[in-house]
C-alpha positions as CSV (number, residue, x, y, z in Angstrom):
1,X,31.0,42.2,29.5
2,X,29.5,40.2,26.6
3,X,29.4,37.0,28.8
4,X,27.6,38.8,31.6
5,X,25.0,40.3,29.3
6,X,24.4,36.9,27.7
7,X,24.1,35.2,31.1
8,X,21.6,37.9,32.3
9,X,19.4,37.4,29.2
10,X,19.5,33.6,29.6
11,X,18.5,34.0,33.3
12,X,15.7,36.4,32.4
13,X,14.4,33.9,29.8
14,X,14.5,31.0,32.2
15,X,12.6,33.2,34.8
16,X,10.0,34.1,32.3
17,X,9.4,30.5,31.3
18,X,9.1,29.5,35.0
19,X,6.7,32.4,35.7
20,X,4.6,31.4,32.7
21,X,4.4,27.8,33.8
22,X,3.3,28.8,37.3
23,X,0.6,31.3,36.2
24,X,-0.8,29.4,33.1
25,X,-2.5,26.5,34.9
26,X,-4.4,28.9,37.2
27,X,-5.6,31.0,34.3
28,X,-6.7,28.0,32.3
29,X,-8.6,26.5,35.2
30,X,-10.5,29.8,35.9
31,X,-11.6,30.2,32.3
32,X,-14.5,27.7,32.6
33,X,-15.8,28.9,36.0
34,X,-19.4,30.2,35.5
35,X,-19.6,33.9,36.3
36,X,-22.2,36.8,36.6
37,X,-21.0,40.4,36.4
38,X,-22.5,43.6,37.8
39,X,-21.8,47.3,37.3
40,X,-23.0,50.4,39.1
41,X,-23.4,52.5,35.9
42,X,-25.3,52.1,32.7
43,X,-23.8,50.3,29.7
44,X,-21.5,48.1,31.8
45,X,-19.5,51.1,33.2
46,X,-18.2,52.1,36.6
47,X,-17.3,49.8,39.4
48,X,-17.6,46.1,38.5
49,X,-18.5,43.1,40.6
50,X,-17.7,39.6,39.4
51,X,-19.3,36.6,41.1
52,X,-18.1,33.2,40.2
53,X,-20.1,30.0,41.0
54,X,-18.6,28.0,43.8
55,X,-18.4,24.2,43.2
56,X,-18.1,23.6,46.9
57,X,-21.7,24.5,47.8
58,X,-23.8,21.5,48.9
59,X,-26.7,20.9,46.6
60,X,-25.3,22.4,43.4
61,X,-23.0,24.8,41.8
62,X,-24.0,28.3,43.0
63,X,-22.9,31.5,44.7
64,X,-25.1,33.1,47.3
65,X,-24.8,36.7,48.2
66,X,-27.4,37.2,51.0
67,X,-26.5,40.8,51.8
68,X,-25.0,43.2,49.2
69,X,-24.3,45.8,52.0
70,X,-21.5,43.4,53.1
71,X,-20.0,43.3,49.6
72,X,-17.5,46.1,49.4
73,X,-16.4,47.9,46.2
74,X,-13.4,46.4,44.5
75,X,-10.9,49.2,44.9
76,X,-8.9,50.1,47.9
77,X,-9.8,53.8,47.9
78,X,-13.6,53.3,47.3
79,X,-16.2,53.9,50.0
80,X,-19.5,52.0,50.0
81,X,-20.9,48.7,49.1
82,X,-23.1,47.0,46.4
83,X,-26.5,47.3,48.2
84,X,-29.0,49.1,46.0
85,X,-26.2,50.1,43.5
86,X,-26.4,47.7,40.5
87,X,-27.5,49.3,37.3
88,X,-26.3,46.8,34.6
89,X,-25.6,43.1,34.6
90,X,-24.5,40.2,32.5
91,X,-25.1,36.5,32.8
92,X,-23.0,35.7,29.8
93,X,-19.9,34.7,31.9
94,X,-17.7,37.5,30.6
95,X,-15.4,35.1,28.8
96,X,-16.3,32.3,31.2
97,X,-19.3,30.0,31.3
98,X,-22.7,31.7,31.6
99,X,-25.0,31.5,34.7
100,X,-28.6,32.0,35.8
101,X,-29.3,34.8,38.3
102,X,-32.1,35.3,40.8
103,X,-31.9,38.8,42.3
104,X,-33.9,40.1,45.2
105,X,-34.7,43.6,46.5
106,X,-34.5,42.5,50.1
107,X,-31.5,40.9,51.9
108,X,-31.3,37.2,52.6
109,X,-33.5,36.4,49.6
110,X,-36.5,37.6,51.6
111,X,-39.5,37.1,49.3
112,X,-42.2,38.4,51.8
113,X,-43.3,41.7,50.5
114,X,-40.5,42.0,48.0
115,X,-39.8,41.0,44.5
116,X,-37.2,39.0,42.6
117,X,-35.9,38.9,39.1
118,X,-34.8,35.8,37.2
119,X,-32.3,36.4,34.4
120,X,-31.4,33.3,32.5
121,X,-28.0,32.4,31.1
122,X,-26.5,34.4,28.3
123,X,-28.2,37.8,28.9
124,X,-26.9,41.3,29.2
125,X,-29.0,44.1,30.6
126,X,-27.3,47.4,30.1
127,X,-29.8,49.7,31.9
128,X,-31.9,48.7,34.9
129,X,-32.9,52.4,35.4
130,X,-35.3,52.0,32.4
131,X,-38.2,49.6,31.9
132,X,-37.1,46.1,30.9
133,X,-39.4,43.4,29.3
134,X,-40.5,40.9,32.0
135,X,-43.3,38.4,32.5
136,X,-44.9,37.1,35.7
137,X,-44.3,38.7,39.1
138,X,-46.8,40.8,41.0
139,X,-49.6,42.1,38.7
140,X,-48.3,40.1,35.7
141,X,-46.8,43.2,34.0
142,X,-44.9,43.3,30.8
143,X,-42.3,45.9,31.8
144,X,-40.6,46.8,35.1
145,X,-37.9,49.2,36.4
146,X,-35.3,47.7,38.8
147,X,-33.2,50.8,39.3
148,X,-30.7,50.4,42.1
149,X,-32.9,48.1,44.2
150,X,-31.0,44.8,44.3
151,X,-30.0,43.7,47.9
152,X,-29.2,40.0,47.5
153,X,-28.8,37.4,44.8
154,X,-28.0,33.8,43.9
155,X,-25.9,32.9,40.9
156,X,-26.3,29.3,39.7
157,X,-25.5,27.0,36.8
158,X,-28.7,24.9,36.9
159,X,-32.3,26.0,36.1
160,X,-34.3,27.0,39.2
161,X,-38.0,27.1,40.2
162,X,-39.3,30.6,40.1
163,X,-41.2,32.0,43.1
164,X,-44.6,33.6,42.3
165,X,-43.4,37.1,43.1
166,X,-40.5,36.7,40.7
167,X,-40.3,38.6,37.4
168,X,-38.7,36.8,34.6
169,X,-36.5,38.8,32.2
170,X,-38.3,38.3,28.9
171,X,-36.1,39.1,25.9
172,X,-33.1,41.0,24.7
173,X,-32.1,44.3,26.2
174,X,-33.8,46.8,23.9
175,X,-32.9,49.8,26.0
């Protein structure tokens, strides 16, 4: 009985080492992938959507999401999608590399008659249902509310030109 128990624990130890060796490289490789994160409730609560930058996109490192209505919630029992649902967001990377974000209120990044919001790397906005400090955009206002109006976005690692109808997040999240 003692030999069987010893053999079982040795086998368990070997299996644990093999499993660690197989999983560890995948975890280490993912840790540097630039990422944006989105939530459907205030203060980074509720359902969460992570979007990593793809390095396979021609012309740069980015992730395009042209229609959030085609982006389902990340749980098997949830109904709905991410269109007009995002309330808080982070471009800090969530433990990975930070990103820039350009979000649009229309699908397919349609800028005609719509707005966009540029959020630079390293920012967390905990409540889009309240006014946030911005500059530029239509009317050159200093605050704007983006409550549940996001329908498409682009996550990218490099700086980008800002369309004239685009608001630029202008400071820390005071709200």
